[in-house]
PAMI-571490 format. One line per field, with one value per residue (C-alpha): residue in three letters; x, y, z; residue number from 1. Coordinates in pm, 1 decimal. Layout:
BEGIN
drenro: c(ALA/...) $
px: c(X/...) $
py: c(Y/...) $
pz: c(Z/...) $
doti: c(NUM/...) $
***
This chain:
BEGIN
drenro: c(MET/VAL/ILE/SER/GLU/VAL/SER/GLU/LYS/TYR/GLY/LEU/THR/GLN/ASP/ALA/LEU/ARG/TYR/TYR/GLU/ARG/VAL/GLY/LEU/ILE/PRO/PRO/VAL/PRO/ARG/LYS/PRO/ASN/GLY/ILE/ARG/ASP/TYR/ASP/ASP/TYR/SER/CYS/GLY/TRP/VAL/GLU/PHE/ILE/HIS/CYS/MET/ARG/ASN/ALA/GLY/ILE/PRO/VAL/GLU/VAL/LEU/VAL/GLU/TYR/VAL/GLN/LEU/TYR/GLN/GLN/GLY/SER/LYS/THR/LYS/GLU/ALA/ARG/LYS/ASP/LEU/LEU/ARG/GLU/GLU/LEU/LYS/ARG/LEU/ASP/ASP/ARG/ILE/ALA/LYS/LEU/GLN/ALA/THR/LYS/GLU/ARG/LEU/VAL/TYR/LYS/ILE/GLU/ASN/TYR/ASP/GLU/PHE/ASP/LYS/SER) $
px: c(3319.4/3518.7/3353.7/3610.4/3502.7/3133.7/3225.0/3358.7/3097.5/2813.0/2985.2/2909.4/3171.3/3249.5/3117.0/2769.4/2772.8/2833.5/2561.8/2324.6/2386.0/2395.8/2073.7/1898.7/1882.9/2029.9/2021.7/2334.0/2597.4/2781.5/3135.3/3424.3/3596.2/3818.3/3512.5/3549.8/3218.1/3181.0/2909.5/2724.5/2486.4/2181.8/2372.5/2479.8/2129.6/1997.0/2286.6/2188.1/1805.0/1860.6/2111.6/1849.9/1581.3/1782.1/1883.1/1514.0/1490.0/1284.2/1357.7/1578.9/1291.1/1052.6/1349.9/1420.5/1063.1/1062.3/1348.6/1204.8/861.4/1060.9/1254.1/921.9/819.3/537.2/290.4/383.8/392.4/94.3/178.5/530.3/360.8/120.4/463.4/595.4/296.4/277.7/650.7/572.2/289.3/541.6/799.7/538.1/423.4/792.9/881.6/570.5/690.8/1031.1/879.3/682.5/987.0/1217.4/946.0/953.3/1339.0/1323.5/1051.2/1256.6/1571.2/1413.5/1271.7/1509.6/1617.8/1285.4/1248.6/1594.3/1598.6/1891.8) $
py: c(4354.8/4396.1/4633.5/4898.4/4929.4/4927.3/5183.6/5426.1/5340.2/5456.0/5711.7/5507.5/5402.4/5047.5/5060.4/5161.0/4881.5/4618.1/4772.3/4775.7/4413.1/4355.8/4516.6/4369.2/4674.0/4441.6/4079.1/3885.5/3948.3/3672.7/3588.0/3461.6/3125.7/3344.6/3522.6/3846.8/3987.0/3975.7/4205.4/4082.3/4280.8/4173.5/4301.1/4625.2/4690.0/4652.3/4887.7/5137.3/5095.4/5147.0/5435.8/5613.5/5569.0/5664.0/5998.3/6041.2/6016.1/5669.3/5518.6/5219.7/5035.6/5090.3/4971.4/4674.4/4569.1/4612.1/4386.2/4127.7/4121.1/4079.2/3798.1/3619.4/3650.7/3738.5/3659.6/4015.2/4221.3/4413.2/4459.7/4591.8/4826.5/4962.5/5013.1/5207.1/5403.5/5531.2/5650.6/5845.8/6019.2/6134.5/6225.6/6425.6/6590.0/6644.6/6804.2/7040.1/7161.5/7201.8/7380.1/7619.3/7713.9/7802.2/8018.9/8183.8/8243.3/8344.3/8606.4/8726.1/8722.3/8946.9/9188.5/9178.4/9548.2/9624.1/9415.9/9504.4/9900.7/9878.3) $
pz: c(5076.7/5449.8/5691.9/5615.9/5244.6/5352.6/5610.9/5341.3/5081.1/5309.3/5537.0/5881.7/6113.1/6154.2/6502.4/6358.0/6123.2/6375.8/6615.4/6320.2/6326.9/6688.5/6735.4/6442.8/6238.7/5928.7/5904.0/6035.4/5762.9/5611.8/5723.0/5558.6/5701.0/5939.1/6081.0/5900.0/5775.1/5397.8/5303.9/4984.2/4782.8/5001.5/5311.4/5156.6/5032.5/5395.9/5500.8/5263.5/5354.0/5728.0/5695.2/5472.8/5702.5/6001.9/5828.5/5781.5/6167.8/6201.9/6522.5/6582.5/6747.7/6454.1/6203.4/6413.4/6426.3/6048.9/5979.6/6227.8/6011.1/5682.7/5810.6/5901.6/5521.1/5312.7/5569.4/5711.1/5393.4/5503.3/5854.9/5680.6/5445.1/5731.3/5948.9/5652.0/5597.3/5951.7/5935.4/5597.6/5750.5/6056.1/5800.0/5631.4/5952.0/6035.4/5677.1/5694.6/6055.5/5908.9/5602.8/5853.7/6048.3/5730.3/5593.5/5936.7/5890.0/5571.6/5656.2/5956.7/5747.0/5474.3/5715.9/5979.0/5962.2/6023.4/6347.7/6499.2/6562.3/6771.1) $
doti: c(1/2/3/4/5/6/7/8/9/10/11/12/13/14/15/16/17/18/19/20/21/22/23/24/25/26/27/28/29/30/31/32/33/34/35/36/37/38/39/40/41/42/43/44/45/46/47/48/49/50/51/52/53/54/55/56/57/58/59/60/61/62/63/64/65/66/67/68/69/70/71/72/73/74/75/76/77/78/79/80/81/82/83/84/85/86/87/88/89/90/91/92/93/94/95/96/97/98/99/100/101/102/103/104/105/106/107/108/109/110/111/112/113/114/115/116/117/118) $
***
């Protein structure tokens, strides 16, 4: 798949895809003889994974570290799992805070007339 197709498929700009590769968020994408990126299933899997993780708010630096560990092979399996566990904990904490905020907003909306006497 060429970059425009991957861009459309995942809802990312072509610049974002180039950035992902340049900073090491995804492993180098194979290229055609003319130099055009040729995203295969492996590359698309990485794009989807990184896009999902970025949407969850996981920092670029953490994801770059994860990719680097992955590229070092199975000897880094536990380090990668630990990194993912840390991010899951952070995500759970964020979700709990967002849920509390949501509950407060729902309460305020449901009782708005009592709070606003003007």
